[in-house]
VEXDOKE-449181 format. One line per field, with one value per residue: y, z negated, x negated of N, C-alpha, C, O in turn. Coordinates in Angstrom, 3 decimals, decimal comma. Each point is the difference from the previous one (the first is absolute). Layout:
n_v	c(Y; ...)
n_w	c(Z; ...)
n_u	c(X; ...)
ca_v	c(Y; ...)
ca_w	c(Z; ...)
ca_u	c(X; ...)
c_v	c(Y; ...)
c_w	c(Z; ...)
c_u	c(X; ...)
o_v	c(Y; ...)
o_w	c(Z; ...)
o_u	c(X; ...)
***
This chain:
n_v	c(-13,389; -1,272; 2,142; -1,237; 0,832; -1,407; -1,704; 0,345; 0,072; -1,955; -0,951; 0,752; -1,046; -1,875; -0,875; 1,698; 0,770; -1,098; 0,708; 1,784; -0,357; -0,712; 1,517; 1,209; -0,879; -0,022; 1,885; 0,327; -0,894; 1,132; 1,487; -1,498; 1,055; -0,115; 0,009; 1,164; 2,152; -1,729; -0,133; -1,137; -2,218; -0,803; -0,232; -1,674; -1,975; -0,349; -0,536; -2,165; -1,557; 0,136; -1,455; -1,921; 1,971; -1,152; 0,399; -0,133; -1,893; 0,226; -1,716; -0,436; 1,629; -0,728; -2,029; 0,196; 0,296; -1,551; -1,544; 0,821; 0,575; -1,822; 0,906; 0,745; -0,539)
n_w	c(22,157; -1,273; 0,662; -1,728; 0,656; -0,510; 1,398; 1,871; -0,315; -0,131; 1,960; 1,053; -0,832; 1,173; -0,338; 0,341; 2,125; 1,192; -0,223; 1,232; 2,164; 0,395; 0,102; 1,887; 1,757; -0,107; 0,632; 2,207; 1,155; -0,357; 1,685; 1,132; 0,150; 1,154; 0,304; 0,426; -0,543; 1,318; 1,791; -0,476; 0,274; 2,084; 0,913; -0,608; 0,965; 2,079; 0,278; -0,300; 1,565; 1,531; -1,329; 1,142; 0,931; -1,382; 2,171; -1,593; 1,192; -1,452; 0,462; 2,063; 1,131; 0,393; 0,935; 2,233; 0,866; 0,368; 1,576; 2,004; -0,553; 0,612; 1,175; -1,246; 2,150)
n_u	c(-8,555; 1,322; -0,172; 0,686; 1,978; 1,668; 0,416; 1,188; 2,212; 1,084; 0,517; 1,839; 1,811; 0,023; -2,045; -1,412; -0,159; -1,568; -2,126; -0,580; -0,499; -2,083; -1,651; -0,187; -1,073; -2,236; -1,039; -0,147; -1,693; -1,906; 0,132; -1,237; -1,986; 1,928; -2,221; 1,859; -0,321; -0,560; 1,344; 1,883; -0,111; 0,197; 2,035; 1,353; -0,438; 0,758; 2,159; 0,464; -0,374; 1,654; 1,104; 0,305; 0,453; 1,341; -0,397; 1,555; -0,262; -1,713; 1,357; -0,771; 1,019; 2,063; 0,134; -0,004; 2,055; 1,571; -0,350; 0,632; 2,088; 1,159; -1,666; 1,713; 0,448)
ca_v	c(0,082; 1,047; 0,522; 0,880; 1,363; 0,077; -0,621; 0,912; 1,138; -0,417; -0,142; 1,325; 0,719; -0,616; -0,932; 0,673; 0,289; -1,279; -0,333; 0,881; -0,484; -1,237; 0,390; 0,607; -1,056; -0,863; 0,714; 0,071; -1,355; -0,284; 0,662; -0,641; 0,759; -0,481; 0,895; -0,864; 0,291; 0,242; 1,370; 0,924; -0,173; 0,651; 1,440; 0,457; -0,100; 1,090; 1,262; 0,031; 0,124; 1,298; 0,991; 0,620; -0,088; -0,790; 0,168; -1,350; -0,438; -1,441; -0,342; -0,595; 1,026; 0,448; -0,569; 0,602; 1,324; -0,146; -0,718; 0,218; 1,414; 0,442; 1,291; -0,008; 1,214)
ca_w	c(-1,410; -0,289; -1,360; -0,277; -0,406; -1,435; -0,230; 0,548; -0,906; -1,178; 0,373; 0,232; -1,273; -0,830; -1,042; -1,225; 0,050; -0,123; -1,423; -0,674; 0,310; -0,763; -1,405; -0,152; 0,176; -1,197; -1,176; 0,141; -0,136; -1,440; -0,540; 0,605; 1,196; 1,224; 1,147; 1,096; 1,274; -0,125; 0,384; -1,083; -1,028; 0,468; 0,029; -1,386; -0,580; 0,559; -0,580; -1,417; -0,091; 0,488; -0,622; 0,997; -0,247; 1,071; 0,357; 0,428; -0,130; -0,214; -1,423; -0,520; -0,568; -1,306; -1,111; 0,004; -0,610; -1,421; -0,796; 0,408; 0,221; 1,385; 0,130; 1,115; 0,238)
ca_u	c(0,346; 0,964; -0,093; 1,122; -0,331; -0,267; -1,300; -0,995; -0,065; -0,757; -1,407; -0,562; -0,084; -1,016; 0,450; 0,439; 1,428; 0,704; -0,049; 0,952; 1,351; 0,191; 0,148; 1,323; 1,002; -0,004; 0,507; 1,458; 0,534; 0,003; 1,186; 1,157; 0,358; -0,633; 0,052; 0,431; -0,651; -1,441; -0,375; 0,358; -1,016; -1,225; 0,252; 0,082; -1,343; -0,803; 0,471; -0,396; -1,459; -0,452; 0,881; 0,866; 1,428; 0,611; 1,399; 0,389; 1,381; -0,090; 0,121; -1,235; -0,872; 0,492; -0,787; -1,338; 0,164; 0,324; -0,996; -1,398; -0,269; 0,091; 0,671; 0,936; 0,819)
c_v	c(1,194; 0,403; 0,974; 1,363; 0,107; -0,588; 0,910; 1,223; -0,340; -0,124; 1,354; 0,787; -0,586; -0,795; 0,710; 0,267; -1,284; -0,447; 0,840; -0,478; -1,281; 0,315; 0,575; -1,054; -0,880; 0,703; 0,147; -1,378; -0,418; 0,655; -0,596; 0,687; -0,546; 1,041; -0,868; 0,181; 0,361; 1,404; 1,029; -0,064; 0,730; 1,515; 0,564; -0,007; 1,143; 1,332; 0,125; 0,266; 1,389; 1,159; 0,803; -0,167; -0,654; 0,356; -1,327; -0,223; -1,513; -0,331; -0,639; 1,033; 0,435; -0,645; 0,564; 1,392; -0,129; -0,556; 0,360; 1,444; 0,459; 1,310; -0,025; 1,352; -0,334)
c_w	c(-0,205; -1,457; -0,195; -0,494; -1,472; -0,325; 0,507; -0,896; -1,248; 0,308; 0,187; -1,301; -0,916; -1,140; -1,224; 0,018; -0,085; -1,450; -0,786; 0,224; -0,770; -1,479; -0,259; 0,126; -1,230; -1,225; 0,078; -0,163; -1,481; -0,712; 0,567; 1,272; 1,183; 1,092; 1,227; 1,269; -0,219; 0,457; -1,067; -1,130; 0,381; 0,004; -1,419; -0,685; 0,483; -0,636; -1,470; -0,119; 0,387; -0,500; 1,023; -0,439; 1,219; 0,158; 0,585; -0,151; -0,192; -1,486; -0,589; -0,669; -1,407; -1,175; -0,061; -0,618; -1,512; -0,812; 0,310; 0,360; 1,445; 0,024; 1,237; 0,108; -0,256)
c_u	c(0,921; -0,139; 1,149; -0,448; -0,375; -1,369; -1,109; -0,171; -0,807; -1,483; -0,663; -0,175; -1,057; 0,596; 0,549; 1,500; 0,824; 0,009; 1,001; 1,434; 0,318; 0,220; 1,391; 1,094; 0,087; 0,552; 1,521; 0,630; 0,044; 1,173; 1,287; 0,475; -0,774; 0,177; 0,239; -0,800; -1,471; -0,396; 0,356; -1,021; -1,287; 0,165; 0,034; -1,354; -0,883; 0,392; -0,374; -1,493; -0,491; 0,859; 0,802; 1,446; 0,655; 1,474; 0,459; 1,486; 0,020; 0,010; -1,257; -0,902; 0,427; -0,752; -1,421; 0,042; 0,166; -1,167; -1,455; -0,308; -0,002; 0,787; 0,887; 0,699; 1,436)
o_v	c(1,083; -0,846; 0,974; 0,153; 0,710; 0,572; 0,201; 0,457; 0,791; 0,401; 0,193; 0,806; 0,670; 0,092; -0,523; -0,253; -0,001; -0,516; -0,507; -0,022; -0,172; -0,591; -0,340; -0,005; -0,344; -0,609; -0,097; -0,128; -0,702; -0,436; 0,467; -0,220; -0,165; 0,413; -0,901; -0,945; 0,956; 0,640; 0,956; 1,025; 0,671; 0,721; 1,021; 0,931; 0,621; 0,786; 1,084; 0,845; 0,496; 1,143; 1,212; -1,003; 0,284; -0,046; -0,467; 0,794; -0,707; 0,679; -0,052; -0,365; 0,525; 0,715; 0,132; 0,420; 0,681; 0,513; -0,243; 0,308; 1,057; 0,087; -0,363; 0,778; 0,863)
o_w	c(0,523; -0,894; 0,741; -0,507; -0,350; -0,794; -0,681; -0,210; -0,437; -0,805; -0,424; -0,127; -0,936; -0,295; -0,660; -0,991; -0,599; -0,483; -0,896; -0,930; -0,493; -0,641; -0,993; -0,785; -0,444; -0,795; -1,021; -0,615; -0,420; -1,076; -0,307; 0,443; -0,068; 0,294; 0,289; 0,770; -0,707; -0,673; -0,206; -0,581; -0,834; -0,432; -0,278; -0,731; -0,791; -0,386; -0,450; -0,791; -0,563; 0,422; -0,129; -0,617; 1,138; -0,960; 0,994; -0,616; 0,602; -0,806; -1,221; -0,811; -0,752; -0,931; -1,084; -0,657; -0,772; -1,077; -0,821; 0,409; 0,300; -0,547; 1,086; -0,951; 0,136)
o_u	c(-0,261; 0,026; 0,133; -1,112; -0,943; -0,748; -1,005; -1,124; -0,836; -0,840; -1,140; -0,922; -0,437; 1,191; 0,897; 0,685; 1,076; 1,008; 0,675; 0,807; 1,115; 0,869; 0,644; 0,949; 1,095; 0,716; 0,680; 1,059; 0,919; 0,408; 1,096; 1,128; -1,218; 1,122; -0,788; -0,172; -0,319; -0,808; -0,748; -0,355; -0,608; -0,899; -0,630; -0,336; -0,710; -0,866; -0,372; -0,421; -0,975; -0,174; 0,174; 0,359; -0,373; 0,770; -0,557; 0,713; 0,808; -0,637; -0,143; -0,851; -0,821; -0,372; -0,567; -0,953; -0,676; -0,301; -0,885; -1,119; -0,554; 1,099; -0,454; 0,068; 0,868)
***
């Protein structure tokens, strides 16, 4: 059986973080915003939930900053 890194990460983090990622994805989708990369969604969700600041170079994080309070450098 092959388990991708993202799936394994979700399993190790537990259901709560997956629920958080789904909530964030849906709230952005309701605003007409689609996050293209699942790993970016998981990383952004983790940073929002734990109030970590994120240094990034990806456009998927900007809507999370603007609409959900993601802290960035």
